[in-house]
N, CA, C and O atoms as a printed pandas DataFrame, in Angstrom:
     atom_number atom_name residue_name chain_id  residue_number  x_coord  y_coord  z_coord
0              1         N          GLY        A               1  155.324  127.857  134.736
1              2        CA          GLY        A               1  155.429  127.893  133.306
2              3         C          GLY        A               1  154.577  128.995  132.716
3              4         O          GLY        A               1  153.810  129.652  133.419
4              5         N          VAL        A               2  154.718  129.186  131.445
5              6        CA          VAL        A               2  153.994  130.203  130.695
6              7         C          VAL        A               2  153.148  129.516  129.644
7              8         O          VAL        A               2  153.590  128.552  129.018
8              9         N          ILE        A               3  151.935  130.005  129.446
9             10        CA          ILE        A               3  151.064  129.479  128.394
10            11         C          ILE        A               3  150.730  130.627  127.453
11            12         O          ILE        A               3  150.205  131.653  127.884
12            13         N          LEU        A               4  151.035  130.457  126.170
13            14        CA          LEU        A               4  150.697  131.447  125.147
14            15         C          LEU        A               4  149.670  130.836  124.212
15            16         O          LEU        A               4  149.880  129.749  123.673
16            17         N          GLU        A               5  148.562  131.532  124.021
17            18        CA          GLU        A               5  147.556  131.063  123.077
18            19         C          GLU        A               5  147.493  132.029  121.916
19            20         O          GLU        A               5  147.509  133.244  122.115
20            21         N          THR        A               6  147.420  131.505  120.703
21            22        CA          THR        A               6  147.417  132.255  119.441
22            23         C          THR        A               6  148.488  133.348  119.415
23            24         O          THR        A               6  148.171  134.529  119.276
24            25         N          PRO        A               7  149.743  132.954  119.549
25            26        CA          PRO        A               7  150.829  133.941  119.604
26            27         C          PRO        A               7  151.185  134.496  118.230
27            28         O          PRO        A               7  151.205  133.766  117.239
28            29         N          PHE        A               8  151.460  135.774  118.183
29            30        CA          PHE        A               8  151.908  136.390  116.942
30            31         C          PHE        A               8  153.379  136.774  117.094
31            32         O          PHE        A               8  153.862  136.998  118.204
32            33         N          THR        A               9  154.080  136.845  115.968
33            34        CA          THR        A               9  155.496  137.180  116.013
34            35         C          THR        A               9  155.703  138.653  116.362
35            36         O          THR        A               9  156.600  138.991  117.134
36            37         N          SER        A              10  154.874  139.523  115.795
37            38        CA          SER        A              10  154.864  140.943  116.144
38            39         C          SER        A              10  153.552  141.531  115.651
39            40         O          SER        A              10  152.912  140.975  114.758
40            41         N          MET        A              11  153.157  142.645  116.227
41            42        CA          MET        A              11  151.928  143.308  115.794
42            43         C          MET        A              11  152.073  143.790  114.355
43            44         O          MET        A              11  151.112  143.778  113.586
44            45         N          ILE        A              12  153.288  144.216  113.998
45            46        CA          ILE        A              12  153.528  144.671  112.622
46            47         C          ILE        A              12  153.323  143.523  111.637
47            48         O          ILE        A              12  152.643  143.685  110.624
48            49         N          ASN        A              13  153.908  142.368  111.934
49            50        CA          ASN        A              13  153.757  141.217  111.035
50            51         C          ASN        A              13  152.301  140.795  110.919
51            52         O          ASN        A              13  151.837  140.453  109.831
52            53         N          ALA        A              14  151.576  140.816  112.037
53            54        CA          ALA        A              14  150.161  140.428  112.016
54            55         C          ALA        A              14  149.360  141.422  111.175
55            56         O          ALA        A              14  148.520  141.012  110.374
56            57         N          ALA        A              15  149.608  142.706  111.345
57            58        CA          ALA        A              15  148.885  143.731  110.585
58            59         C          ALA        A              15  149.205  143.641  109.092
59            60         O          ALA        A              15  148.325  143.843  108.254
60            61         N          LYS        A              16  150.443  143.342  108.765
61            62        CA          LYS        A              16  150.834  143.235  107.355
62            63         C          LYS        A              16  150.106  142.091  106.642
63            64         O          LYS        A              16  149.909  142.138  105.428
64            65         N          GLU        A              17  149.708  141.062  107.403
65            66        CA          GLU        A              17  148.956  139.958  106.806
66            67         C          GLU        A              17  147.630  140.453  106.233
67            68         O          GLU        A              17  147.173  139.958  105.202
68            69         N          PHE        A              18  147.015  141.428  106.898
69            70        CA          PHE        A              18  145.709  141.934  106.480
70            71         C          PHE        A              18  145.799  143.213  105.644
71            72         O          PHE        A              18  144.946  143.466  104.793
72            73         N          TYR        A              19  146.829  144.011  105.889
73            74        CA          TYR        A              19  146.968  145.300  105.211
74            75         C          TYR        A              19  148.373  145.454  104.620
75            76         O          TYR        A              19  149.133  146.318  105.057
76            77         N          PRO        A              20  148.721  144.627  103.634
77            78        CA          PRO        A              20  150.088  144.663  103.091
78            79         C          PRO        A              20  150.428  145.974  102.380
79            80         O          PRO        A              20  151.604  146.278  102.181
80            81         N          TYR        A              21  149.432  146.738  102.004
81            82        CA          TYR        A              21  149.643  147.975  101.253
82            83         C          TYR        A              21  149.762  149.212  102.147
83            84         O          TYR        A              21  150.024  150.307  101.649
84            85         N          ILE        A              22  149.572  149.051  103.458
85            86        CA          ILE        A              22  149.651  150.178  104.394
86            87         C          ILE        A              22  150.972  150.088  105.159
87            88         O          ILE        A              22  151.349  148.994  105.580
88            89         N          PRO        A              23  151.686  151.193  105.355
89            90        CA          PRO        A              23  152.957  151.166  106.104
90            91         C          PRO        A              23  152.705  151.054  107.616
91            92         O          PRO        A              23  152.922  152.000  108.373
92            93         N          VAL        A              24  152.241  149.870  108.026
93            94        CA          VAL        A              24  151.854  149.678  109.431
94            95         C          VAL        A              24  153.026  149.893  110.389
95            96         O          VAL        A              24  152.819  150.302  111.531
96            97         N          ASN        A              25  154.233  149.626  109.945
97            98        CA          ASN        A              25  155.391  149.824  110.825
98            99         C          ASN        A              25  155.554  151.290  111.215
99           100         O          ASN        A              25  156.134  151.586  112.259
100          101         N          LEU        A              26  155.056  152.204  110.401
101          102        CA          LEU        A              26  155.125  153.626  110.719
102          103         C          LEU        A              26  153.929  154.082  111.553
103          104         O          LEU        A              26  154.009  155.077  112.274
104          105         N          LEU        A              27  152.827  153.350  111.451
105          106        CA          LEU        A              27  151.592  153.757  112.115
106          107         C          LEU        A              27  151.436  153.191  113.521
107          108         O          LEU        A              27  150.792  153.808  114.370
108          109         N          LEU        A              28  152.014  152.035  113.770
109          110        CA          LEU        A              28  151.837  151.382  115.070
110          111         C          LEU        A              28  152.830  151.911  116.099
111          112         O          LEU        A              28  154.040  151.902  115.872
112          113         N          LYS        A              29  152.310  152.366  117.220
113          114        CA          LYS        A              29  153.164  152.828  118.312
114          115         C          LYS        A              29  153.751  151.633  119.058
115          116         O          LYS        A              29  154.961  151.563  119.272
116          117         N          ASP        A              30  152.894  150.698  119.452
117          118        CA          ASP        A              30  153.326  149.488  120.154
118          119         C          ASP        A              30  153.479  148.359  119.148
119          120         O          ASP        A              30  152.514  147.956  118.500
120          121         N          LYS        A              31  154.697  147.854  119.025
121          122        CA          LYS        A              31  154.984  146.849  118.001
122          123         C          LYS        A              31  154.851  145.416  118.516
123          124         O          LYS        A              31  154.730  144.486  117.719
124          125         N          TYR        A              32  154.873  145.228  119.827
125          126        CA          TYR        A              32  154.716  143.902  120.436
126          127         C          TYR        A              32  155.558  142.864  119.694
127          128         O          TYR        A              32  155.021  141.914  119.124
128          129         N          GLU        A              33  156.847  143.047  119.704
129          130        CA          GLU        A              33  157.755  142.175  118.965
130          131         C          GLU        A              33  158.073  140.915  119.767
131          132         O          GLU        A              33  159.157  140.773  120.333
132          133         N          ASN        A              34  157.111  140.017  119.798
133          134        CA          ASN        A              34  157.255  138.778  120.558
134          135         C          ASN        A              34  158.421  137.925  120.070
135          136         O          ASN        A              34  159.046  137.215  120.857
136          137         N          PHE        A              35  158.714  137.994  118.774
137          138        CA          PHE        A              35  159.811  137.189  118.241
138          139         C          PHE        A              35  161.151  137.591  118.862
139          140         O          PHE        A              35  162.074  136.778  118.915
140          141         N          LYS        A              36  161.263  138.835  119.331
141          142        CA          LYS        A              36  162.490  139.280  119.994
142          143         C          LYS        A              36  162.480  138.923  121.480
143          144         O          LYS        A              36  163.535  138.685  122.067
144          145         N          LYS        A              37  161.304  138.884  122.084
145          146        CA          LYS        A              37  161.180  138.699  123.531
146          147         C          LYS        A              37  161.113  137.238  123.962
147          148         O          LYS        A              37  161.397  136.924  125.117
148          149         N          ILE        A              38  160.746  136.352  123.061
149          150        CA          ILE        A              38  160.528  134.947  123.428
150          151         C          ILE        A              38  161.794  134.311  124.013
151          152         O          ILE        A              38  161.697  133.444  124.881
152          153         N          LYS        A              39  162.958  134.722  123.559
153          154        CA          LYS        A              39  164.222  134.163  124.068
154          155         C          LYS        A              39  164.479  134.522  125.523
155          156         O          LYS        A              39  165.289  133.874  126.185
156          157         N          ASN        A              40  163.794  135.553  126.034
157          158        CA          ASN        A              40  163.963  135.961  127.428
158          159         C          ASN        A              40  163.202  135.057  128.394
159          160         O          ASN        A              40  163.435  135.111  129.602
160          161         N          ILE        A              41  162.314  134.242  127.886
161          162        CA          ILE        A              41  161.542  133.339  128.744
162          163         C          ILE        A              41  162.390  132.098  129.017
163          164         O          ILE        A              41  162.709  131.335  128.105
164          165         N          LYS        A              42  162.742  131.916  130.261
165          166        CA          LYS        A              42  163.647  130.823  130.648
166          167         C          LYS        A              42  162.927  129.744  131.461
167          168         O          LYS        A              42  163.570  128.913  132.103
168          169         N          ILE        A              43  161.606  129.758  131.430
169          170        CA          ILE        A              43  160.824  128.748  132.140
170          171         C          ILE        A              43  160.019  127.967  131.104
171          172         O          ILE        A              43  159.887  128.412  129.963
172          173         N          PRO        A              44  159.478  126.807  131.487
173          174        CA          PRO        A              44  158.703  126.015  130.522
174          175         C          PRO        A              44  157.573  126.832  129.892
175          176         O          PRO        A              44  156.942  127.663  130.544
176          177         N          ILE        A              45  157.342  126.572  128.616
177          178        CA          ILE        A              45  156.323  127.314  127.876
178          179         C          ILE        A              45  155.460  126.357  127.057
179          180         O          ILE        A              45  155.961  125.414  126.444
180          181         N          LEU        A              46  154.175  126.615  127.060
181          182        CA          LEU        A              46  153.210  125.877  126.244
182          183         C          LEU        A              46  152.598  126.878  125.283
183          184         O          LEU        A              46  152.005  127.871  125.705
184          185         N          ILE        A              47  152.741  126.622  124.003
185          186        CA          ILE        A              47  152.177  127.488  122.965
186          187         C          ILE        A              47  151.003  126.746  122.347
187          188         O          ILE        A              47  151.131  125.603  121.910
188          189         N          MET        A              48  149.851  127.421  122.317
189          190        CA          MET        A              48  148.628  126.807  121.796
190          191         C          MET        A              48  148.096  127.664  120.647
191          192         O          MET        A              48  148.032  128.890  120.749
192          193         N          HIS        A              49  147.714  126.995  119.544
193          194        CA          HIS        A              49  147.255  127.745  118.375
194          195         C          HIS        A              49  146.350  126.880  117.512
195          196         O          HIS        A              49  146.672  125.730  117.215
196          197         N          GLY        A              50  145.216  127.442  117.113
197          198        CA          GLY        A              50  144.316  126.754  116.192
198          199         C          GLY        A              50  144.762  126.961  114.755
199          200         O          GLY        A              50  145.083  128.081  114.357
200          201         N          GLU        A              51  144.783  125.894  113.980
201          202        CA          GLU        A              51  145.255  125.983  112.598
202          203         C          GLU        A              51  144.337  126.824  111.709
203          204         O          GLU        A              51  144.771  127.319  110.669
204          205         N          GLN        A              52  143.084  126.988  112.104
205          206        CA          GLN        A              52  142.135  127.765  111.304
206          207         C          GLN        A              52  142.016  129.214  111.773
207          208         O          GLN        A              52  141.062  129.902  111.409
208          209         N          ASP        A              53  142.957  129.677  112.563
209          210        CA          ASP        A              53  142.936  131.045  113.080
210          211         C          ASP        A              53  142.943  132.036  111.921
211          212         O          ASP        A              53  143.850  132.018  111.089
212          213         N          THR        A              54  141.936  132.898  111.868
213          214        CA          THR        A              54  141.840  133.891  110.793
214          215         C          THR        A              54  142.345  135.264  111.238
215          216         O          THR        A              54  142.358  136.206  110.445
216          217         N          ILE        A              55  142.760  135.383  112.499
217          218        CA          ILE        A              55  143.267  136.655  113.011
218          219         C          ILE        A              55  144.788  136.633  113.125
219          220         O          ILE        A              55  145.467  137.549  112.662
220          221         N          VAL        A              56  145.312  135.588  113.740
221          222        CA          VAL        A              56  146.761  135.416  113.863
222          223         C          VAL        A              56  147.140  134.182  113.040
223          224         O          VAL        A              56  146.762  133.067  113.399
224          225         N          PRO        A              57  147.876  134.363  111.949
225          226        CA          PRO        A              57  148.230  133.222  111.102
226          227         C          PRO        A              57  148.941  132.114  111.891
227          228         O          PRO        A              57  149.803  132.380  112.729
228          229         N          PHE        A              58  148.563  130.888  111.605
229          230        CA          PHE        A              58  149.127  129.721  112.295
230          231         C          PHE        A              58  150.646  129.671  112.173
231          232         O          PHE        A              58  151.330  129.221  113.092
232          233         N          LYS        A              59  151.171  130.130  111.046
233          234        CA          LYS        A              59  152.632  130.114  110.849
234          235         C          LYS        A              59  153.350  130.953  111.907
235          236         O          LYS        A              59  154.505  130.678  112.230
236          237         N          MET        A              60  152.686  131.962  112.443
237          238        CA          MET        A              60  153.307  132.781  113.483
238          239         C          MET        A              60  153.444  131.997  114.787
239          240         O          MET        A              60  154.462  132.103  115.471
240          241         N          GLY        A              61  152.435  131.220  115.129
241          242        CA          GLY        A              61  152.524  130.381  116.324
242          243         C          GLY        A              61  153.654  129.380  116.207
243          244         O          GLY        A              61  154.389  129.148  117.167
244          245         N          LYS        A              62  153.794  128.782  115.028
245          246        CA          LYS        A              62  154.878  127.828  114.806
246          247         C          LYS        A              62  156.240  128.509  114.900
247          248         O          LYS        A              62  157.193  127.928  115.419
248          249         N          LYS        A              63  156.332  129.741  114.397
249          250        CA          LYS        A              63  157.598  130.484  114.451
250          251         C          LYS        A              63  157.976  130.812  115.892
251          252         O          LYS        A              63  159.137  130.671  116.276
252          253         N          ILE        A              64  157.006  131.247  116.687
253          254        CA          ILE        A              64  157.272  131.543  118.095
254          255         C          ILE        A              64  157.734  130.277  118.809
255          256         O          ILE        A              64  158.644  130.326  119.636
256          257         N          TYR        A              65  157.114  129.153  118.495
257          258        CA          TYR        A              65  157.529  127.880  119.090
258          259         C          TYR        A              65  158.972  127.554  118.711
259          260         O          TYR        A              65  159.757  127.143  119.565
260          261         N          GLN        A              66  159.323  127.732  117.453
261          262        CA          GLN        A              66  160.691  127.453  117.002
262          263         C          GLN        A              66  161.708  128.322  117.739
263          264         O          GLN        A              66  162.810  127.866  118.046
264          265         N          LEU        A              67  161.346  129.560  118.022
265          266        CA          LEU        A              67  162.264  130.493  118.675
266          267         C          LEU        A              67  162.336  130.307  120.193
267          268         O          LEU        A              67  163.280  130.779  120.828
268          269         N          ALA        A              68  161.362  129.635  120.769
269          270        CA          ALA        A              68  161.290  129.482  122.229
270          271         C          ALA        A              68  162.398  128.571  122.752
271          272         O          ALA        A              68  162.878  127.676  122.056
272          273         N          ASN        A              69  162.784  128.827  123.994
273          274        CA          ASN        A              69  163.764  127.975  124.675
274          275         C          ASN        A              69  163.101  126.692  125.169
275          276         O          ASN        A              69  161.888  126.652  125.379
276          277         N          GLU        A              70  163.888  125.665  125.350
277          278        CA          GLU        A              70  163.425  124.429  125.983
278          279         C          GLU        A              70  163.334  124.651  127.485
279          280         O          GLU        A              70  164.080  125.478  128.009
280          281         N          PRO        A              71  162.478  123.972  128.188
281          282        CA          PRO        A              71  161.470  123.048  127.664
282          283         C          PRO        A              71  160.289  123.813  127.084
283          284         O          PRO        A              71  159.808  124.784  127.667
284          285         N          LYS        A              72  159.831  123.351  125.919
285          286        CA          LYS        A              72  158.726  123.988  125.231
286          287         C          LYS        A              72  157.780  122.919  124.696
287          288         O          LYS        A              72  158.194  121.815  124.344
288          289         N          TYR        A              73  156.521  123.274  124.645
289          290        CA          TYR        A              73  155.472  122.348  124.213
290          291         C          TYR        A              73  154.551  123.101  123.259
291          292         O          TYR        A              73  154.381  124.315  123.371
292          293         N          PHE        A              74  153.963  122.368  122.322
293          294        CA          PHE        A              74  153.072  122.984  121.326
294          295         C          PHE        A              74  151.791  122.176  121.253
295          296         O          PHE        A              74  151.824  120.951  121.127
296          297         N          TYR        A              75  150.657  122.869  121.332
297          298        CA          TYR        A              75  149.347  122.227  121.192
298          299         C          TYR        A              75  148.599  122.953  120.084
299          300         O          TYR        A              75  148.455  124.175  120.117
300          301         N          SER        A              76  148.128  122.198  119.110
301          302        CA          SER        A              76  147.338  122.794  118.030
302          303         C          SER        A              76  146.207  121.847  117.658
303          304         O          SER        A              76  146.249  120.650  117.940
304          305         N          THR        A              77  145.207  122.415  117.024
305          306        CA          THR        A              77  144.103  121.611  116.510
306          307         C          THR        A              77  143.820  122.059  115.083
307          308         O          THR        A              77  144.026  123.220  114.728
308          309         N          LYS        A              78  143.355  121.142  114.290
309          310        CA          LYS        A              78  143.051  121.444  112.895
310          311         C          LYS        A              78  141.770  122.252  112.750
311          312         O          LYS        A              78  141.596  122.954  111.754
312          313         N          HIS        A              79  140.866  122.165  113.730
313          314        CA          HIS        A              79  139.543  122.786  113.594
314          315         C          HIS        A              79  139.379  124.122  114.306
315          316         O          HIS        A              79  138.440  124.855  113.996
316          317         N          ASP        A              80  140.252  124.467  115.245
317          318        CA          ASP        A              80  140.060  125.695  116.016
318          319         C          ASP        A              80  140.469  126.945  115.254
319          320         O          ASP        A              80  141.424  126.955  114.477
320          321         N          ASP        A              81  139.694  128.008  115.517
321          322        CA          ASP        A              81  139.980  129.326  114.973
322          323         C          ASP        A              81  140.729  130.120  116.046
323          324         O          ASP        A              81  141.464  129.534  116.840
324          325         N          HIS        A              82  140.558  131.427  116.080
325          326        CA          HIS        A              82  141.264  132.263  117.045
326          327         C          HIS        A              82  140.853  131.931  118.479
327          328         O          HIS        A              82  141.689  131.940  119.382
328          329         N          MET        A              83  139.594  131.644  118.686
329          330        CA          MET        A              83  139.100  131.242  120.002
330          331         C          MET        A              83  139.096  129.715  120.053
331          332         O          MET        A              83  138.223  129.074  119.468
332          333         N          MET        A              84  140.059  129.142  120.744
333          334        CA          MET        A              84  140.181  127.698  120.798
334          335         C          MET        A              84  139.109  127.108  121.713
335          336         O          MET        A              84  138.697  127.728  122.693
336          337         N          VAL        A              85  138.671  125.905  121.374
337          338        CA          VAL        A              85  137.634  125.221  122.146
338          339         C          VAL        A              85  138.254  124.600  123.395
339          340         O          VAL        A              85  139.252  123.883  123.325
340          341         N          TYR        A              86  137.642  124.892  124.526
341          342        CA          TYR        A              86  138.086  124.326  125.809
342          343         C          TYR        A              86  137.460  122.944  125.947
343          344         O          TYR        A              86  136.432  122.775  126.602
344          345         N          ASP        A              87  138.099  121.957  125.315
345          346        CA          ASP        A              87  137.553  120.602  125.293
346          347         C          ASP        A              87  138.485  119.636  126.022
347          348         O          ASP        A              87  139.491  120.045  126.601
348          349         N          GLU        A              88  138.143  118.369  125.988
349          350        CA          GLU        A              88  138.910  117.352  126.721
350          351         C          GLU        A              88  140.377  117.276  126.299
351          352         O          GLU        A              88  141.242  117.202  127.172
352          353         N          PRO        A              89  140.701  117.292  124.991
353          354        CA          PRO        A              89  142.126  117.276  124.616
354          355         C          PRO        A              89  142.896  118.484  125.150
355          356         O          PRO        A              89  144.043  118.348  125.576
356          357         N          MET        A              90  142.269  119.669  125.131
357          358        CA          MET        A              90  142.948  120.841  125.657
358          359         C          MET        A              90  143.136  120.732  127.165
359          360         O          MET        A              90  144.204  121.059  127.682
360          361         N          ILE        A              91  142.121  120.281  127.863
361          362        CA          ILE        A              91  142.214  120.111  129.314
362          363         C          ILE        A              91  143.329  119.135  129.661
363          364         O          ILE        A              91  144.105  119.375  130.586
364          365         N          LYS        A              92  143.409  118.040  128.924
365          366        CA          LYS        A              92  144.462  117.044  129.156
366          367         C          LYS        A              92  145.850  117.665  128.919
367          368         O          LYS        A              92  146.774  117.436  129.699
368          369         N          THR        A              93  145.989  118.440  127.856
369          370        CA          THR        A              93  147.261  119.106  127.558
370          371         C          THR        A              93  147.651  120.064  128.673
371          372         O          THR        A              93  148.801  120.079  129.110
372          373         N          LEU        A              94  146.696  120.861  129.132
373          374        CA          LEU        A              94  146.963  121.821  130.207
374          375         C          LEU        A              94  147.358  121.105  131.492
375          376         O          LEU        A              94  148.296  121.522  132.171
376          377         N          LYS        A              95  146.650  120.031  131.830
377          378        CA          LYS        A              95  146.975  119.267  133.046
378          379         C          LYS        A              95  148.362  118.664  132.945
379          380         O          LYS        A              95  149.135  118.720  133.901
380          381         N          ASN        A              96  148.689  118.083  131.788
381          382        CA          ASN        A              96  150.019  117.495  131.597
382          383         C          ASN        A              96  151.114  118.541  131.722
383          384         O          ASN        A              96  152.147  118.290  132.342
384          385         N          PHE        A              97  150.894  119.713  131.135
385          386        CA          PHE        A              97  151.879  120.788  131.206
386          387         C          PHE        A              97  152.095  121.230  132.648
387          388         O          PHE        A              97  153.232  121.418  133.082
388          389         N          ILE        A              98  151.021  121.391  133.373
389          390        CA          ILE        A              98  151.122  121.813  134.768
390          391         C          ILE        A              98  151.815  120.760  135.628
391          392         O          ILE        A              98  152.635  121.098  136.482
392          393         N          GLN        A              99  151.491  119.489  135.408
393          394        CA          GLN        A              99  152.105  118.414  136.178
394          395         C          GLN        A              99  153.595  118.261  135.872
395          396         O          GLN        A              99  154.391  117.969  136.764
396          397         N          LEU        A             100  153.964  118.457  134.609
397          398        CA          LEU        A             100  155.365  118.308  134.215
398          399         C          LEU        A             100  156.221  119.484  134.674
399          400         O          LEU        A             100  157.432  119.353  134.849
400          401         N          ASN        A             101  155.581  120.625  134.864
401          402        CA          ASN        A             101  156.357  121.822  135.131
402          403         C          ASN        A             101  155.928  122.457  136.428
403          404         O          ASN        A             101  156.475  123.486  136.823
């Protein structure tokens, strides 16, 4: 399986969140358009994202999850920022994902 933590839809979309007045689509060489590539993943996927992420908006993680193929799993916490805490709930989620897939 694949595990994605704090996934963004594209580098352009992420940059526009912080710099809406700059033409980032013209400035960025690598666009990292994950929203286009996620459909190519045909194996189980676990997407993990902290709701308080100040670098990659939480809505992007939810969008990537919506676009992902089944089987797909989503793990989020209300308190985590961009660097998620490696705690007991996360360990349990990771173990369950590995055992199921």
